[in-house]
C-alpha positions in Angstrom: 122.4 135.6 121.7 120.5 137.4 119.4 116.0 136.5 119.0 116.6 135.2 115.4 118.7 132.6 116.3 117.5 129.3 114.4 118.4 127.1 117.5 116.8 124.2 116.6 118.9 122.5 114.9 121.8 122.8 117.9 119.4 121.9 120.7 118.3 118.0 120.7 115.9 118.3 124.0 116.7 114.5 124.9 120.1 114.2 125.8 120.1 118.3 126.6 117.6 116.2 129.7 120.5 113.1 130.1 123.3 116.4 131.5 121.3 117.4 133.8 123.5 116.5 137.4 126.4 116.0 135.1 129.6 117.6 135.2 131.2 119.3 131.9 134.3 120.7 131.4 134.4 124.4 129.1 137.0 125.1 127.1 136.4 128.8 125.6 138.7 130.6 123.3 138.1 134.3 122.7 139.8 136.3 119.0 140.0 139.9 118.4 138.8 140.9 115.6 141.5 140.6 113.8 141.4 136.7 114.7 144.6 136.2 117.2 143.3 135.0 120.4 143.1 137.6 123.3 142.3 134.7 125.8 141.5 131.5 126.9 139.5 129.6 129.6 138.7 126.9 131.2 136.7 126.1 134.3 134.0 123.1 134.9 131.2 122.2 136.9 127.4 120.5 137.5 125.2 120.7 135.2 122.2 122.3 137.0 119.6 123.5 134.2 119.4 123.1 130.3 116.7 124.7 128.0 116.3 126.1 124.8 115.2 129.3 125.6 117.9 129.4 128.3 120.2 127.5 127.7 122.5 125.0 129.5 123.3 126.6 133.1 126.7 125.6 134.6 127.6 125.1 138.9 130.8 125.8 139.1 133.2 123.8 140.9 136.9 124.6 141.6 138.3 128.4 141.8 135.0 129.1 140.7 133.4 127.2 142.6 129.5 128.5 143.9 129.2 130.7 140.3 127.6 130.1 137.9 128.1 129.8 134.1 125.5 130.0 131.3 126.3 128.3 127.4 124.6 129.2 124.8 121.5 126.7 124.0 123.7 124.5 121.2 123.6 120.7 122.8 125.6 120.1 119.4 128.6 121.5 121.3 128.6 119.2 123.9 130.5 115.9 123.6 131.2 112.9 125.3 134.3 112.8 126.9 137.3 110.5 125.9 139.9 109.3 128.2 142.4 110.5 129.7 140.4 114.2 129.2 140.9 115.9 132.5 139.3 118.5 134.7 140.5 121.1 136.6 140.5 119.5 139.8 142.0 115.6 137.7 138.7 113.9 138.1 137.6 113.0 134.3 134.3 114.9 132.8 131.2 113.8 131.6 131.1 116.0 129.1 133.7 118.8 127.1 132.3 121.8 125.0 134.6 123.7 122.8 133.6 127.6 121.8 135.5 129.9 120.0 134.0 133.3 120.8 134.7 136.5 118.7 134.8 139.5 121.4 136.0 140.2 124.6 136.7 138.1 127.8 133.4 136.8 129.6 134.3 135.9 133.5 131.7 133.0 135.2 129.2 135.4 137.4 128.9 134.7 141.0 125.2 133.0 141.9 124.1 135.7 144.1 124.1 138.5 141.1 121.2 140.1 140.5 121.2 141.5 136.3 
């Protein structure tokens, strides 16, 4: 994210506050410069923080248990999970977000890593 990105059109502070403590299923699709799919990732976690300046922070569960992942500050990309949607562990998440990313695949960060 760059400093000149306008997040106000996509950020709902009241909705963000309701995300804390809820589970969120993430679907990420990474595209190369030609628009071809490089990789798809799916993971889930509990929302531990949600601010317009930092984004939505997940404490990941499942295969990435103990890691964190920070989503951009765009609550407009997050919707209530529909019936029948399941997480990787088989439990129904509270919310779902899907992103298409033009660039190299990213991986969750270990919670104890320093930047």
